[in-house]
C-alpha positions as CSV (number, residue, x, y, z in Angstrom):
1,X,-11.6,19.3,4.1
2,X,-9.0,18.1,1.6
3,X,-8.3,14.4,1.5
4,X,-5.5,12.0,0.7
5,X,-6.4,8.5,-0.7
6,X,-4.0,5.7,-0.3
7,X,-4.9,2.8,-2.6
8,X,-3.3,-0.6,-2.5
9,X,-2.7,-1.7,-6.1
10,X,-2.8,-5.3,-7.3
11,X,-2.9,-6.5,-10.9
12,X,-6.6,-6.8,-11.5
13,X,-6.4,-4.2,-14.2
14,X,-4.2,-6.7,-16.1
15,X,-6.3,-9.9,-15.4
16,X,-9.9,-8.6,-15.5
17,X,-11.4,-9.5,-18.9
18,X,-8.2,-11.3,-20.0
19,X,-8.1,-14.7,-21.6
20,X,-7.3,-17.7,-19.3
21,X,-4.0,-18.4,-21.1
22,X,-2.9,-14.7,-20.5
23,X,-4.0,-14.8,-16.9
24,X,-1.9,-18.0,-16.3
25,X,1.0,-16.3,-18.0
26,X,0.7,-13.1,-15.9
27,X,0.3,-15.1,-12.6
28,X,3.4,-17.1,-13.4
29,X,5.5,-14.0,-13.8
30,X,3.7,-11.8,-11.2
31,X,6.8,-11.4,-8.9
32,X,9.3,-10.7,-11.6
33,X,11.2,-7.4,-12.0
34,X,11.7,-6.1,-15.6
35,X,15.2,-7.4,-15.7
36,X,14.0,-11.0,-14.9
37,X,11.8,-11.3,-18.0
38,X,13.0,-13.0,-21.1
39,X,12.6,-10.8,-24.2
40,X,9.5,-12.9,-25.3
41,X,7.9,-12.6,-21.9
42,X,8.5,-8.9,-21.8
43,X,7.0,-8.4,-25.3
44,X,3.9,-10.4,-24.4
45,X,3.4,-8.5,-21.1
46,X,3.8,-5.2,-22.8
47,X,1.3,-6.2,-25.4
48,X,-1.3,-6.9,-22.7
49,X,-0.5,-3.6,-21.0
50,X,-0.9,-1.7,-24.2
51,X,-4.3,-3.3,-24.8
52,X,-5.4,-2.5,-21.3
53,X,-4.3,1.1,-21.6
54,X,-6.4,1.6,-24.8
55,X,-9.4,-0.1,-23.1
56,X,-9.1,1.9,-19.9
57,X,-8.7,5.4,-21.3
58,X,-11.8,4.9,-23.5
59,X,-13.9,3.3,-20.7
60,X,-16.9,4.8,-19.1
61,X,-16.9,5.2,-15.3
62,X,-18.9,2.0,-14.9
63,X,-16.6,0.1,-17.2
64,X,-13.5,1.4,-15.3
65,X,-15.0,0.1,-12.1
66,X,-15.3,-3.4,-13.7
67,X,-11.8,-3.3,-15.1
68,X,-10.0,-2.3,-11.9
69,X,-10.6,-3.2,-8.3
70,X,-8.7,-0.1,-7.2
71,X,-10.8,2.2,-9.4
72,X,-13.9,0.3,-8.2
73,X,-13.3,1.5,-4.7
74,X,-11.9,4.9,-5.7
75,X,-14.9,5.8,-8.0
76,X,-17.4,4.4,-5.4
77,X,-15.9,6.7,-2.8
78,X,-16.4,9.7,-5.0
79,X,-20.2,9.2,-5.2
80,X,-20.0,6.4,-7.8
81,X,-18.3,8.9,-10.1
82,X,-20.7,11.8,-9.5
83,X,-18.1,13.7,-7.4
84,X,-14.9,13.1,-9.4
85,X,-14.4,16.9,-9.6
86,X,-13.7,16.8,-5.9
87,X,-11.0,14.2,-6.5
88,X,-9.2,16.7,-8.7
89,X,-8.6,18.8,-5.6
90,X,-7.3,16.0,-3.5
91,X,-4.0,14.0,-3.3
92,X,-3.8,10.3,-4.3
93,X,-1.2,7.7,-3.7
94,X,-1.1,4.3,-5.5
95,X,0.9,1.8,-3.4
96,X,2.3,-1.0,-5.6
97,X,4.7,-3.9,-5.4
98,X,8.3,-4.0,-6.3
99,X,7.5,-5.9,-9.5
100,X,7.1,-5.0,-13.2
101,X,3.5,-5.9,-13.3
102,X,2.8,-4.0,-10.1
103,X,4.5,-0.9,-11.4
104,X,2.7,-1.1,-14.8
105,X,-0.7,-1.7,-13.1
106,X,-0.2,1.5,-11.0
107,X,0.8,3.4,-14.1
108,X,-2.4,2.3,-15.9
109,X,-4.5,3.6,-13.0
110,X,-2.4,6.8,-13.1
111,X,-3.2,7.1,-16.8
112,X,-6.9,6.8,-16.1
113,X,-6.5,9.6,-13.5
114,X,-4.6,11.8,-16.0
115,X,-7.3,11.2,-18.6
116,X,-9.9,12.4,-16.1
117,X,-7.9,15.4,-14.7
118,X,-7.0,13.6,-11.5
119,X,-3.3,13.6,-10.4
120,X,-2.2,10.2,-8.9
121,X,1.2,9.3,-7.6
122,X,2.5,5.7,-7.9
123,X,4.6,4.7,-4.9
124,X,6.9,1.7,-5.3
125,X,7.6,-0.1,-2.0
126,X,11.0,-1.7,-2.2
127,X,11.1,-5.5,-1.6
128,X,7.2,-5.7,-1.5
129,X,6.4,-9.0,-3.3
130,X,5.5,-12.5,-2.4
131,X,8.7,-14.2,-3.6
132,X,9.5,-15.2,0.0
133,X,8.3,-14.5,3.6
134,X,11.6,-12.7,4.4
135,X,11.3,-10.4,1.3
136,X,7.7,-9.7,2.0
137,X,8.4,-8.8,5.7
138,X,11.1,-6.4,4.5
139,X,8.7,-4.9,2.1
140,X,6.1,-4.4,4.8
141,X,8.7,-2.7,6.9
142,X,9.4,-0.3,4.0
143,X,5.7,0.3,3.7
144,X,5.4,1.2,7.4
145,X,8.4,3.5,7.0
146,X,6.6,5.3,4.1
147,X,3.4,5.7,6.2
148,X,5.4,7.0,9.2
149,X,7.2,9.6,7.0
150,X,4.3,10.6,4.9
151,X,0.9,10.4,6.5
152,X,1.4,12.2,9.9
153,X,2.8,15.1,7.8
154,X,-0.3,15.1,5.6
155,X,-2.6,15.0,8.7
156,X,-0.7,18.0,10.3
157,X,-1.4,19.9,7.1
158,X,-5.1,19.4,7.5
159,X,-5.7,16.4,5.2
160,X,-8.1,13.6,6.0
161,X,-6.5,10.2,5.2
162,X,-8.5,7.5,3.4
163,X,-7.3,4.0,2.9
164,X,-8.8,2.4,-0.3
165,X,-8.2,-1.4,0.3
166,X,-10.5,-2.7,-2.5
167,X,-7.5,-3.7,-4.6
168,X,-4.1,-5.2,-3.7
169,X,-3.2,-8.7,-2.8
170,X,-4.5,-10.6,0.2
171,X,-1.2,-11.1,2.0
172,X,-1.0,-7.3,2.4
173,X,-4.5,-6.6,3.6
174,X,-4.0,-7.6,7.2
175,X,-1.1,-5.3,7.5
176,X,-2.9,-2.4,5.8
177,X,-6.0,-2.9,8.1
178,X,-3.7,-2.6,11.1
179,X,-1.9,0.4,9.6
180,X,-5.3,2.0,8.9
181,X,-6.0,1.9,12.7
182,X,-3.1,4.2,13.2
183,X,-2.9,6.4,10.1
184,X,-6.3,6.4,8.3
185,X,-9.4,8.4,9.2
186,X,-11.4,6.0,7.2
187,X,-10.9,2.7,5.4
188,X,-13.0,1.7,2.5
189,X,-13.9,-1.7,0.9
190,X,-16.5,-2.8,-1.6
191,X,-19.1,-5.1,0.1
192,X,-18.8,-8.6,-1.2
193,X,-19.4,-8.9,-5.0
194,X,-21.7,-5.8,-5.3
195,X,-20.8,-2.2,-5.8
196,X,-21.9,-0.9,-2.4
197,X,-19.2,0.9,-0.5
198,X,-18.3,-0.3,3.0
199,X,-16.8,2.5,5.1
200,X,-14.9,1.8,8.4
201,X,-14.2,4.8,10.5
202,X,-10.9,5.3,12.4
203,X,-10.9,3.2,15.6
204,X,-9.4,4.5,18.8
205,X,-6.1,2.7,19.5
206,X,-4.8,2.2,23.0
207,X,-1.2,1.1,22.9
208,X,0.0,-1.7,25.2
209,X,1.6,-0.1,28.2
210,X,4.3,-2.9,28.2
211,X,5.2,-2.1,24.5
212,X,5.4,1.6,25.1
213,X,7.5,1.0,28.2
214,X,9.9,-1.3,26.4
215,X,10.4,1.2,23.6
216,X,10.9,4.1,26.0
217,X,13.4,2.2,28.1
218,X,15.3,1.1,25.1
219,X,15.1,4.4,23.1
220,X,18.9,4.4,22.3
221,X,18.6,1.0,20.6
222,X,15.5,2.1,18.7
223,X,17.3,5.2,17.5
224,X,20.1,3.2,16.2
225,X,17.7,0.8,14.5
226,X,16.2,3.7,12.5
227,X,19.4,3.7,10.4
228,X,20.6,0.1,10.4
229,X,20.4,-3.3,12.2
230,X,22.2,-3.8,15.5
231,X,23.7,-6.8,17.3
232,X,21.1,-9.0,19.1
233,X,22.9,-8.4,22.4
234,X,21.9,-4.8,22.2
235,X,18.2,-5.8,22.0
236,X,18.0,-7.5,25.3
237,X,14.8,-6.5,27.1
238,X,12.9,-5.6,23.9
239,X,9.9,-7.9,23.1
240,X,10.5,-9.9,20.0
241,X,7.2,-8.7,18.5
242,X,8.9,-5.3,18.1
243,X,11.9,-6.8,16.3
244,X,12.9,-8.6,13.1
245,X,15.9,-10.9,14.1
246,X,18.1,-12.4,11.4
247,X,21.7,-13.6,11.5
248,X,22.3,-12.4,15.1
249,X,21.2,-8.9,14.3
250,X,18.0,-6.9,15.0
251,X,15.9,-4.3,13.2
252,X,12.5,-2.9,14.0
253,X,9.6,-5.0,12.9
254,X,6.6,-3.3,11.3
255,X,4.9,-3.2,14.7
256,X,8.0,-1.9,16.3
257,X,8.2,1.0,13.8
258,X,4.6,2.0,14.6
259,X,5.2,2.0,18.3
260,X,8.5,3.9,18.0
261,X,6.8,6.5,15.8
262,X,4.0,7.0,18.3
263,X,6.3,7.2,21.3
264,X,8.4,9.8,19.6
265,X,5.4,11.9,18.7
266,X,4.0,11.7,22.2
267,X,7.4,12.9,23.6
268,X,7.2,16.0,21.3
269,X,3.6,16.9,22.1
């Protein structure tokens, strides 16, 4: 069966094996977009990226695993590198933050894939960063929306969905683990500090009857929230766990989007 891997990308490819001064510099600017860098900051960041690209494209499989947490999980999944030819037939998404370093880290991993004949697709999630709780929550909602639009279609086409959560930043992992319960056939990690793959199969999920009932009874409001926020008065009767409320207006929370998606699919089955 053909497979789709969804890998969360952090910046380990930039920081692994990097000097302490450069690590401190990278961490201080981790949430910046390209336009927010000074010319000197951008030049220094690009110098680090260029060095990493040269190192990565000439690295052995084992060296690539040490350089990148994301590749550590990816290569381990494909038989510690023995089955990478199989990866060439599959589809691969690299989920990254809405930051310059996040985009460049995903591009570096994509370059490794290209060098090895494996096509990988970076996916920027708008607003996904740790600048603020509000921005992070908006980013998570955008991530859920991407999952809702992309992964059920892939499964209907016969693909098996794999979540590679070895890389990425900690704030995102709890959300991805939850999303994996709904959209992944298998979630993979690397066990502690070793190289052994930890594989978690898809868990059966039983939706709360109260949540499904609330969504079904307020279907009109949920339909409107697919496109924009709506006045809070229109959200009466909807549990707050299904909503993000700000400035007197409501939109679906990450959990609300998942429930809405599942209710819609059940109505069409």
